[in-house]
C-alpha positions as CSV (number, residue, x, y, z in Angstrom):
1,M,32.2,9.1,23.3
2,K,34.5,8.4,20.3
3,T,33.5,9.3,16.8
4,I,30.9,6.9,15.5
5,K,31.2,5.9,11.8
6,I,27.9,4.9,10.4
7,I,27.5,1.2,11.0
8,S,30.7,0.2,9.2
9,I,31.9,0.0,5.6
10,F,29.4,-2.8,4.9
11,F,26.4,-0.5,5.6
12,T,28.0,2.3,3.7
13,L,28.0,0.1,0.6
14,V,24.4,-0.9,1.3
15,L,23.4,2.8,1.1
16,I,25.2,3.4,-2.2
17,L,24.2,0.3,-4.1
18,T,20.6,0.3,-2.9
19,F,20.0,3.7,-4.2
20,Q,22.0,3.5,-7.3
21,S,19.5,0.7,-8.2
22,C,16.6,3.1,-7.7
23,V,17.2,5.8,-10.2
24,N,14.1,4.8,-12.1
25,D,10.7,4.4,-10.4
26,P,9.8,0.7,-9.8
27,I,8.4,-1.2,-12.8
28,P,4.8,-2.5,-12.2
29,L,5.0,-5.7,-10.1
30,L,2.5,-7.5,-12.4
31,Q,5.0,-7.3,-15.2
32,L,7.7,-9.2,-13.3
33,P,8.8,-12.6,-14.5
34,Q,7.8,-15.6,-12.4
35,Q,10.5,-16.5,-9.9
36,D,11.1,-19.6,-7.7
37,V,10.1,-18.3,-4.4
38,T,10.8,-19.3,-0.8
39,D,8.3,-21.6,1.0
40,Y,6.8,-19.4,3.7
41,S,4.8,-22.3,5.2
42,K,8.1,-23.1,7.0
43,P,8.5,-21.1,10.2
44,E,12.3,-21.0,9.8
45,H,11.8,-18.7,6.8
46,W,10.4,-16.0,9.1
47,L,12.5,-13.7,11.2
48,T,9.5,-13.4,13.6
49,I,6.0,-14.8,13.9
50,P,4.1,-13.7,17.0
51,T,3.7,-16.5,19.5
52,S,0.4,-14.9,20.7
53,I,-2.0,-12.5,19.0
54,D,-2.8,-9.8,21.6
55,K,-3.2,-6.8,19.3
56,E,-6.0,-5.8,16.9
57,V,-3.5,-4.8,14.3
58,D,-0.5,-6.4,12.6
59,V,2.8,-5.1,11.2
60,F,4.4,-6.7,8.1
61,Y,8.1,-5.6,8.1
62,L,10.9,-5.8,5.5
63,Y,14.5,-5.2,6.7
64,P,17.2,-3.4,4.7
65,T,20.2,-5.0,3.0
66,A,21.8,-7.4,5.5
67,W,24.1,-9.5,3.3
68,Q,27.2,-9.5,1.1
69,K,29.5,-12.2,-0.1
70,V,32.3,-13.5,2.1
71,D,33.7,-15.9,-0.6
72,P,33.7,-14.6,-4.2
73,N,32.7,-18.1,-5.3
74,E,29.4,-17.8,-3.6
75,P,26.3,-17.3,-5.7
76,N,25.2,-13.7,-6.3
77,I,21.9,-14.3,-4.4
78,C,22.1,-15.5,-0.9
79,A,20.3,-18.5,0.5
80,I,17.3,-17.9,2.7
81,D,19.2,-19.2,5.7
82,N,22.5,-17.4,5.1
83,P,24.0,-16.8,8.5
84,I,25.2,-13.2,7.7
85,M,21.7,-12.2,6.6
86,L,20.1,-13.8,9.6
87,K,22.4,-11.9,11.9
88,Y,22.1,-8.4,10.4
89,S,18.4,-8.7,9.7
90,K,17.9,-9.3,13.4
91,I,20.0,-6.2,14.2
92,A,17.9,-4.1,11.8
93,F,14.7,-5.5,13.2
94,A,15.7,-4.4,16.8
95,R,16.3,-0.8,15.9
96,Q,13.4,-0.4,13.5
97,A,10.5,-2.8,13.7
98,T,10.4,-2.8,17.5
99,A,9.0,0.7,17.3
100,F,5.7,-0.9,16.5
101,Q,5.7,-3.6,19.1
102,T,3.4,-1.8,21.5
103,V,0.9,-1.2,18.7
104,A,0.8,-4.4,16.6
105,N,1.6,-8.1,16.2
106,I,4.8,-8.0,14.1
107,Y,5.4,-10.4,11.2
108,A,8.8,-10.3,9.4
109,P,9.9,-12.7,6.7
110,Y,13.4,-13.5,5.6
111,Y,13.9,-12.7,1.9
112,R,16.8,-13.4,-0.3
113,Q,19.1,-10.6,-1.3
114,L,21.7,-9.8,-4.0
115,D,25.4,-9.5,-3.3
116,L,26.5,-5.9,-3.0
117,A,29.8,-6.2,-5.0
118,S,28.0,-8.0,-7.9
119,R,25.4,-5.2,-8.0
120,A,28.2,-2.7,-8.2
121,T,29.2,-4.0,-11.6
122,M,25.7,-3.7,-13.1
123,T,23.9,-0.9,-14.8
124,N,21.2,0.9,-12.9
125,D,18.5,-0.8,-15.0
126,Q,20.1,-4.2,-14.3
127,Q,20.2,-3.5,-10.6
128,E,16.6,-2.4,-10.5
129,Q,15.5,-5.4,-12.5
130,D,17.3,-7.6,-10.0
131,V,15.7,-5.9,-7.0
132,A,12.4,-6.5,-8.8
133,G,13.2,-10.2,-9.2
134,I,13.9,-12.6,-6.4
135,P,13.9,-10.2,-3.4
136,T,10.5,-8.8,-4.5
137,S,9.1,-12.3,-5.4
138,D,10.1,-13.6,-2.0
139,A,8.6,-10.6,-0.2
140,V,5.3,-10.8,-2.1
141,A,5.1,-14.5,-1.6
142,A,5.6,-13.9,2.2
143,F,3.0,-11.2,2.3
144,D,0.5,-13.4,0.4
145,Y,1.1,-16.3,2.8
146,Y,0.7,-13.9,5.8
147,I,-2.6,-12.6,4.4
148,K,-3.9,-16.1,3.8
149,H,-2.7,-17.9,6.9
150,Y,-1.8,-15.4,9.6
151,N,-3.8,-12.2,9.2
152,N,-7.3,-13.4,9.7
153,G,-8.8,-10.2,8.4
154,R,-7.1,-7.8,10.8
155,P,-6.0,-4.4,9.6
156,F,-2.3,-4.0,9.1
157,I,0.7,-1.6,8.8
158,L,3.5,-2.1,6.4
159,A,7.0,-1.1,7.6
160,S,10.4,-1.2,5.8
161,H,13.7,0.6,5.3
162,S,16.2,1.2,2.5
163,L,16.3,-1.9,0.2
164,G,13.3,-3.3,2.1
165,S,11.4,-0.1,1.2
166,N,12.4,-0.4,-2.5
167,V,10.9,-3.9,-2.4
168,M,7.9,-2.6,-0.5
169,A,7.2,-0.1,-3.3
170,Y,6.7,-3.1,-5.6
171,L,4.4,-4.8,-3.2
172,L,2.3,-1.6,-3.0
173,S,2.2,-1.0,-6.7
174,G,1.4,-4.6,-7.6
175,Y,-0.2,-6.6,-4.9
176,M,-2.3,-3.8,-3.5
177,K,-3.6,-2.9,-7.0
178,S,-4.6,-6.6,-7.6
179,Y,-6.2,-7.1,-4.2
180,P,-8.1,-3.9,-3.3
181,R,-10.0,-5.6,-0.5
182,V,-6.6,-6.4,1.2
183,Y,-5.5,-2.8,0.5
184,S,-8.6,-1.5,2.2
185,R,-7.3,-2.9,5.5
186,M,-3.9,-1.2,5.2
187,I,-3.7,1.5,7.9
188,A,-0.4,3.0,6.6
189,A,2.9,2.0,4.9
190,Y,6.0,3.4,6.5
191,V,8.3,3.1,3.4
192,I,11.2,4.9,5.1
193,G,14.7,5.4,3.7
194,Y,13.6,5.2,0.1
195,S,12.3,8.0,-2.1
196,I,8.7,7.9,-3.2
197,T,8.3,10.2,-6.2
198,P,5.4,12.0,-7.8
199,E,6.1,9.9,-10.9
200,Y,5.7,6.7,-8.9
201,L,2.3,7.9,-7.5
202,L,1.2,9.0,-11.0
203,R,1.8,5.5,-12.3
204,N,0.0,4.0,-9.4
205,P,-3.1,6.1,-8.8
206,H,-4.5,3.6,-6.3
207,L,-1.8,4.8,-3.9
208,K,-1.6,8.1,-2.0
209,F,1.0,9.8,0.1
210,A,0.2,11.0,3.7
211,Q,-0.9,14.6,4.1
212,G,-0.9,14.7,7.9
213,P,-0.7,12.7,11.1
214,D,-4.2,11.2,10.9
215,D,-4.9,9.9,7.4
216,I,-5.0,6.2,6.7
217,G,-4.3,4.0,3.8
218,V,-1.3,6.2,2.9
219,I,2.4,5.9,2.3
220,I,4.8,7.6,4.7
221,S,8.3,8.2,3.6
222,Y,11.4,10.4,4.4
223,N,15.2,10.3,4.2
224,T,17.2,12.1,6.9
225,Q,20.3,14.3,6.4
226,S,22.1,17.3,7.9
227,P,21.7,20.8,6.6
228,D,25.3,20.7,5.3
229,V,24.6,18.1,2.6
230,A,24.8,19.8,-0.8
231,P,21.9,19.3,-3.2
232,G,22.5,16.3,-5.5
233,T,25.2,14.8,-3.3
234,N,23.1,12.5,-1.2
235,V,23.2,9.2,-3.0
236,V,20.4,7.7,-1.0
237,T,17.7,9.9,-2.4
238,L,16.0,10.3,-5.7
239,P,15.2,13.6,-7.5
240,G,11.7,14.8,-6.7
241,G,11.3,12.6,-3.6
242,I,8.4,13.4,-1.2
243,A,9.1,13.7,2.5
244,I,7.0,14.0,5.6
245,N,8.2,15.4,8.9
246,P,8.6,12.5,11.4
247,I,7.8,14.7,14.4
248,T,4.8,16.7,13.3
249,W,3.8,14.3,10.4
250,T,3.1,17.3,8.1
251,R,4.6,18.0,4.7
252,D,5.3,21.8,5.1
253,Q,8.7,23.1,5.8
254,T,8.1,24.3,9.3
255,L,10.8,23.3,11.8
256,A,9.9,20.7,14.5
257,T,12.3,21.3,17.4
258,A,14.2,18.6,19.2
259,A,12.1,19.5,22.3
260,Q,9.0,18.3,20.3
261,N,10.6,14.9,19.6
262,L,9.1,12.2,21.7
263,G,12.4,10.4,21.9
264,S,15.3,9.0,19.9
265,I,17.4,5.8,20.5
266,L,21.1,5.7,20.1
267,L,23.2,3.0,18.3
268,N,26.5,1.3,18.8
269,S,29.0,1.3,16.0
270,D,27.9,-2.1,14.9
271,G,24.3,-1.0,14.5
272,T,23.0,-2.5,17.7
273,I,21.0,-0.5,20.2
274,A,23.0,1.3,22.8
275,A,22.5,-0.3,26.2
276,G,20.8,-3.3,24.5
277,I,17.2,-2.0,24.8
278,P,15.4,1.1,23.4
279,N,15.6,3.9,25.9
280,P,14.3,7.4,24.9
281,V,16.9,10.1,24.5
282,M,15.2,13.4,24.7
283,N,16.0,16.8,23.0
284,F,18.3,15.1,20.5
285,A,17.0,15.3,16.9
286,D,14.9,18.0,15.3
287,A,13.3,17.7,11.8
288,R,12.4,20.0,9.0
289,V,11.2,19.1,5.5
290,D,13.3,20.4,2.6
291,K,11.0,20.2,-0.4
292,T,13.8,21.2,-2.8
293,Q,15.9,18.1,-1.9
294,G,13.0,16.0,-0.9
295,V,14.4,15.1,2.5
296,V,14.1,15.7,6.2
297,I,16.8,18.0,7.6
298,C,18.1,17.3,11.1
299,S,20.3,20.1,12.4
300,T,20.7,19.3,16.1
301,V,22.8,16.1,15.8
302,D,26.6,16.4,15.6
303,E,27.4,15.1,12.1
304,N,31.1,14.7,12.9
305,K,30.2,12.1,15.5
306,W,27.1,10.4,13.9
307,S,27.8,10.7,10.2
308,P,31.4,11.8,9.5
309,G,31.3,10.6,5.9
310,S,33.7,8.5,3.9
311,G,35.2,8.2,0.5
312,T,32.0,6.8,-0.8
313,Y,29.4,9.3,0.4
314,V,29.3,12.7,2.0
315,K,29.2,13.7,5.6
316,G,25.8,14.3,7.1
317,V,23.7,11.5,5.6
318,Y,21.7,10.0,8.5
319,H,20.3,7.0,6.5
320,S,21.0,4.4,9.2
321,F,19.2,6.6,11.7
322,D,16.0,7.3,9.9
323,Y,14.1,5.1,12.5
324,P,16.3,5.6,15.6
325,F,16.3,9.5,15.5
326,Y,12.4,9.4,15.5
327,Y,11.8,6.0,17.1
328,Y,9.1,7.1,19.6
329,N,7.5,9.5,17.2
330,I,6.9,6.6,14.8
331,R,5.5,4.5,17.7
332,A,3.1,7.3,18.7
333,N,2.1,8.0,15.1
334,A,1.3,4.4,14.4
335,A,-0.9,4.2,17.5
336,N,-2.7,7.4,16.3
337,R,-3.3,6.1,12.9
338,V,-4.6,2.8,14.3
339,A,-7.0,4.8,16.5
340,K,-8.2,6.8,13.5
341,Y,-8.7,3.6,11.5
342,F,-11.0,2.1,14.1
343,G,-12.7,5.4,14.6
344,K,-13.4,6.0,11.0
C-alpha cells in the first residue's frame, strides 16, 4: 500500500484552522448574538433523519469542517445546500456517526460553515467568535427542533468531531444549562477531536467529564497522536486538555494494547472507508493517555504511512483517525452506557 497522506491538503487546513480558533475556551452560548438560523422543519436541511424509529435511544451528530471556497468571490459562509459541504459531510458521517448505528437512531443536521482561507486571516478571537456565531446558531436550532419534533422524550447521545465538537461544546455549555430536563436524558457526549479543558468545566459546573466506561451524563473526549509528536507541536490540541482512553475508557496512563482494541476501520486517501463498508481490522491501534500533553498516544500505527506530516503540521497527528482507529470500541462503549442508563 502506498503512503497515505491524511485526507488531502483540504483536511490538513481543516485541522489547523479549527484548532487555531480554539485557543480560548468557548464563550457561554447564552451570550451569543441572535443569528438568522436555518429552518430545520425542512427535511432537506438534515443530512439524515431516521425513516423508522427502532431503537430506544437517539444520536445527534455534528460533522467536522466539510467546506472551503472554490471561487474567492463566494461569501465567507457557505449556503446550507452547498454541494461541497453536502459531499464531505456525508463522507465524515460514514466514518464516524455510523459507529452508533447499531445502538441508536441517528439524527444529523447540516449546518453552515466558515471558509477556511477567510478564517486564516482572522485573529484567534475573531475565529472563535465566528465559530460561536452562525455554525453554533444553526446547530442549536437543529438540536432544539430535534428535541421538540423528533425526540419524543427518548434518551440521547451527542456525537461530534473537530469543528463539530467545538460547536458541540457551545451546545453543552448553553442549551444544556438552560434546559436541565433535556440534559437529564443525555447518556453521554462524545466530543472527540476537540480539547475539553479544566477551565471549560470550571466555567460550566453543570457539566462533568467521564471517569470510566460506565458513567452517564458525561463528556468523552480525546485527540490521537503518535509518541513522536513533541509537546506543544500538535496544533489540534489545547493546553490542559483532558483525554480518556478509547479502549479501556479510563483516564489513567496505563497502556491499552492493540490486542485489546475491538476493531479499527481503515480509510482511503479521500477519507472514504476502505472497501466501502466498515470492516474491523484487529490488532492495529493501541492507546495510552498522556496527561502531560492531554492526548491519547497510539504507538502501533506506522506514522510514515498514516500521518507522514506536511509543511503545515507535524508527522504523527492522527486527527482524522480519532474515530476510525477506535470505531468498534466507541460502538461497544455507547451500547454499555445505554445499558447503564436504563439500568440506573
